[in-house]
C-alpha positions in Angstrom: 0.0 0.0 0.0 1.4 3.4 -1.0 2.1 5.9 1.7 0.5 9.3 1.7 2.3 11.7 -0.6 4.0 14.7 0.8 4.7 18.2 -0.7 7.3 19.4 1.7 10.2 17.1 1.2 13.0 17.2 3.9 16.4 16.2 2.6 19.4 15.6 4.9 23.1 15.0 4.4 25.2 12.6 6.5 29.0 13.3 6.6 31.2 10.8 8.4 34.3 12.8 9.6 37.7 11.3 10.4 41.0 13.1 9.8 39.3 15.6 7.4 39.8 18.8 9.4 41.2 20.7 6.4 38.4 19.8 3.9 35.1 19.3 5.9 34.4 23.1 6.0 34.5 23.5 2.2 32.3 20.4 1.8 29.6 21.7 4.2 29.7 25.2 2.6 29.1 23.8 -0.8 26.0 21.8 0.2 22.9 23.3 -1.5 20.9 25.7 0.7 17.7 23.6 0.2 19.1 20.7 2.2 17.3 20.7 5.5 19.9 19.1 7.9 23.6 18.4 7.6 24.6 15.7 10.1 28.3 15.6 10.8 29.6 12.5 12.6 32.9 13.0 14.3 34.2 9.4 14.5 36.6 10.0 17.3 38.9 11.9 14.9 42.3 12.7 16.5 42.9 15.8 14.4 40.9 18.2 16.6 37.9 18.3 14.1 35.5 18.6 17.0 36.3 22.3 17.5 36.1 22.9 13.8 32.6 21.4 13.6 31.4 23.3 16.6 32.5 26.5 15.0 30.8 25.7 11.8 27.6 24.6 13.6 27.6 27.9 15.5 27.3 29.8 12.2 25.1 27.3 10.4 21.9 26.2 12.1 21.5 23.3 9.7 24.5 21.5 11.1 24.0 18.8 13.7 27.1 17.2 15.3 27.4 13.7 16.6 30.6 12.8 18.5 31.8 9.3 19.0 33.9 8.5 22.1 35.5 5.6 20.2 36.2 5.2 16.5 33.5 3.0 15.0 34.6 3.1 11.3 33.0 4.7 8.4 30.0 2.4 8.5 29.5 3.0 12.2 29.6 6.7 11.6 27.1 6.6 8.7 24.7 4.4 10.8 24.8 7.0 13.6 23.9 9.7 11.0 21.1 7.6 9.6 19.6 7.1 13.0 19.7 10.8 13.6 18.1 11.5 10.2 15.2 9.1 11.1 14.7 10.9 14.4 14.3 14.2 12.5 11.7 12.7 10.2 13.7 13.4 7.1 12.5 11.9 3.8 15.7 11.4 1.8 19.2 11.1 3.2 22.4 11.7 1.2 25.7 10.3 2.4 28.8 12.3 1.3 32.4 12.0 2.3 34.3 15.0 3.9 37.5 14.6 2.0 36.5 16.8 -0.9 36.4 14.0 -3.5 32.6 14.2 -3.9 31.2 17.4 -5.4 28.0 18.5 -3.5 26.6 19.8 -6.8 25.6 16.2 -7.6 23.2 16.0 -4.7 20.2 17.0 -6.9 21.1 14.2 -9.4 21.2 11.7 -6.5 17.9 12.6 -4.9 15.8 13.3 -8.0 15.0 9.6 -8.9 14.0 9.0 -5.3 11.7 12.1 -5.2 10.1 11.0 -8.4 9.5 7.5 -7.1 11.9 5.9 -9.6 14.3 4.5 -7.1 14.7 3.7 -3.4 18.4 4.1 -3.3 20.9 5.8 -5.6 24.7 5.8 -5.7 27.4 7.4 -7.7 29.1 5.7 -10.6 32.5 7.1 -11.5 33.0 4.7 -14.4 30.1 5.9 -16.7 32.3 8.4 -18.6 35.6 6.8 -19.6 37.3 10.2 -19.8 36.4 11.0 -16.2 38.3 7.9 -14.8 41.6 8.8 -16.3 42.8 10.6 -13.2 41.9 7.6 -11.1 44.9 5.6 -9.8 45.4 2.4 -11.7 45.4 0.3 -8.6 42.0 1.7 -7.5 40.7 1.3 -11.1 41.6 -2.4 -11.2 40.4 -3.0 -7.6 37.0 -1.4 -8.3 36.6 -3.7 -11.4 37.2 -6.8 -9.3 35.1 -5.6 -6.4 32.2 -4.7 -8.8 32.1 -8.3 -10.0 32.0 -9.8 -6.5 29.4 -7.2 -5.5 27.1 -8.2 -8.4 27.3 -11.8 -7.2 26.7 -11.1 -3.5 24.0 -8.4 -3.9 22.2 -9.5 -7.1 22.4 -5.9 -8.5 24.0 -6.9 -11.8 23.5 -3.6 -13.5 25.4 -1.6 -10.9 29.1 -0.7 -11.0 31.5 1.0 -8.7 30.1 -0.6 -5.5 32.6 1.1 -3.1 31.3 4.5 -4.2 30.1 6.1 -1.0 28.2 9.0 -2.6 24.6 7.7 -2.0 21.1 8.7 -1.3 18.3 6.6 0.3 14.6 7.0 0.9 14.1 7.1 4.7 11.0 5.0 4.3 13.2 2.2 3.0 16.0 2.9 5.5 13.6 2.2 8.4 13.1 -1.4 7.1 16.9 -2.2 7.2 18.6 -3.8 10.2 21.2 -1.1 10.7 22.8 -2.9 13.6 23.7 -5.8 11.3 25.5 -3.7 8.7 29.3 -3.6 8.6 31.0 -0.8 10.6 34.0 -0.6 8.3 34.7 -0.2 4.6 32.4 -3.1 3.6 29.5 -0.9 4.7 28.4 0.2 1.2 28.3 -3.3 -0.2 26.7 -4.7 2.9 24.0 -2.1 2.6 23.4 -3.1 -1.1 23.0 -6.7 0.1 20.4 -5.7 2.7 18.6 -3.6 0.1 18.4 -6.7 -2.2 16.8 -8.7 0.6 13.8 -6.3 0.7 13.7 -6.0 -3.1 14.6 -2.3 -3.2 15.2 -0.5 -6.5 18.8 0.8 -6.8 20.0 3.1 -9.5 23.5 4.2 -10.6 24.0 8.0 -11.1 27.0 9.0 -13.4 29.3 11.4 -11.7 33.0 12.5 -11.4 35.3 12.1 -8.5 38.1 14.5 -7.6 41.4 13.1 -6.6 43.7 15.5 -4.6 46.4 14.8 -2.0 44.0 12.9 0.3 44.9 9.4 1.2 42.3 6.7 1.8 42.2 5.1 5.2 41.3 1.8 3.7 44.0 -0.9 4.1 44.1 -2.5 0.7 45.8 -5.7 2.0 43.3 -6.1 4.7 40.5 -5.6 2.2 42.0 -8.2 -0.1 41.9 -10.7 2.8 38.5 -10.0 4.2 36.2 -8.7 1.4 36.1 -12.1 -0.6 34.8 -13.9 2.5 32.3 -11.2 3.3 31.0 -11.4 -0.3 30.8 -15.2 -0.1 28.8 -14.8 3.2 26.3 -12.4 1.7 26.0 -14.4 -1.6 25.1 -17.5 0.4 22.6 -15.6 2.5 21.0 -13.9 -0.6 20.6 -17.2 -2.4 19.0 -18.9 0.7 16.7 -15.9 1.4 15.5 -15.3 -2.2 15.5 -18.7 -3.7 14.6 -21.1 -0.9 13.2 -19.3 2.2 11.0 -16.6 0.5 10.5 -18.3 -2.8 11.1 -21.5 -4.7 11.1 -21.5 -8.5 12.5 -23.2 -11.5 15.7 -21.2 -10.8 16.0 -22.9 -7.4 15.7 -26.3 -9.1 18.3 -25.4 -11.6 20.7 -24.4 -8.9 20.2 -27.6 -6.8 20.5 -29.9 -9.8 23.4 -28.0 -11.3 25.4 -28.2 -8.1 24.7 -31.9 -7.6 25.6 -32.8 -11.2 28.8 -30.8 -11.3 30.0 -32.1 -7.9 29.1 -35.7 -8.8 30.8 -35.4 -12.3 33.9 -33.8 -10.8 34.2 -36.4 -8.0 33.5 -39.3 -10.3 36.0 -38.1 -12.9 38.8 -37.4 -10.3 38.2 -40.7 -8.5 38.4 -42.8 -11.6 41.3 -40.9 -13.1 43.3 -41.4 -9.9 42.5 -45.1 -9.9 43.7 -45.4 -13.5 46.8 -43.4 -12.8 47.8 -45.6 -9.9 47.1 -48.7 -11.9 49.0 -47.3 -14.8 46.0 -48.0 -17.1 44.0 -45.9 -19.6 40.7 -44.5 -18.3 37.9 -46.1 -20.3 36.0 -43.8 -22.7 32.7 -44.7 -21.0 34.0 -43.6 -17.6 35.2 -40.3 -19.1 31.7 -39.7 -20.6 30.0 -40.6 -17.3 32.1 -37.9 -15.7 31.9 -35.3 -18.4 28.1 -35.5 -19.1 27.0 -34.5 -15.6 29.5 -31.7 -15.6 28.1 -30.4 -18.9 24.5 -30.7 -17.9 25.2 -29.3 -14.5 27.0 -26.3 -15.9 24.1 -25.6 -18.2 21.7 -25.7 -15.3 23.9 -23.3 -13.3 24.1 -20.9 -16.3 20.3 -21.0 -16.5 20.2 -20.1 -12.8 22.7 -17.2 -13.4 20.6 -15.9 -16.3 17.5 -15.9 -14.1 19.3 -14.2 -11.3 20.5 -11.4 -13.6 17.0 -10.8 -14.9 15.5 -11.0 -11.4 17.2 -7.8 -10.3 14.6 -5.6 -8.5 13.2 -3.0 -11.0 10.3 -1.5 -9.1 10.7 0.8 -6.1 9.2 -0.6 -2.9 8.2 2.8 -1.7 6.6 5.4 -4.0 5.1 7.9 -1.5 6.6 11.1 -2.9 4.5 13.0 -5.4 5.6 13.0 -9.0 4.5 16.6 -9.3 7.0 17.9 -6.7 8.9 21.1 -7.8 12.5 20.0 -8.2 13.7 23.4 -9.5 14.9 24.4 -6.1 17.4 21.6 -6.1 18.7 22.4 -9.6 20.1 25.9 -8.8 
């Protein structure tokens, strides 16, 4: 059932702050005047940013400051901001970093699909324009390509790219349905959020935009991410398959997945076992045995490909909340 439509839309911005004392002021100053609240979360930053934020808040009544006594990570900071946004009855919340790499002028582009009821969640995509990614470091470029593939598997949003892009906007009506306490507190937060959105069948949309790379250094430990992210993706992939194809629904895709796994595992085991026996006996593996191993693998692979095809086309394409009027005046956000 659709919620009552509203004419006075309240948009908020959440800014996680950690070691960004030099740049956070410019980011806040460039946020459009039509944004209702700017929620800055000081994640126990050691650079004295608390005093900077208090000075800014004194001169800008839109600014709300949340101070963490202990560092909780970027995900933990954003979750604190989200909870604050819910308490202020905001309708749409944008998350933007404070390092100056995300231009606030893109806020209208992020929130417009949500205000028009075309998406529940939007995120930036720095890879839409090939020319715009030239300044991006090669390591980050390759890393994003790999992470995007794993993210597609674990979240089911096959049309999305640049999963680690933290420039996002979400409909608060959808945000209230998500178990914030279960989301990752660290740099896996954005992908973990996408996974949770997929479990409620939320519509997610990529918004093309540029990123700006200055002298800022990422706090993400690439080696640690390499060791932990694949396991986190595997965990979310397993949960998503169980939730969407067995617990909440059971379809021909579920059958293809089960049969495919059984046939591939059996064919692989049967082939390896008989090849090993023939090798130890120094004899040639009979053609019939080879066929008995190959045929299940071929049929099983076909079944798994059918499941993958179904999963790709099963990506959510309808917003689960469409309570904002399509006739809302967006000109104030396009200034």
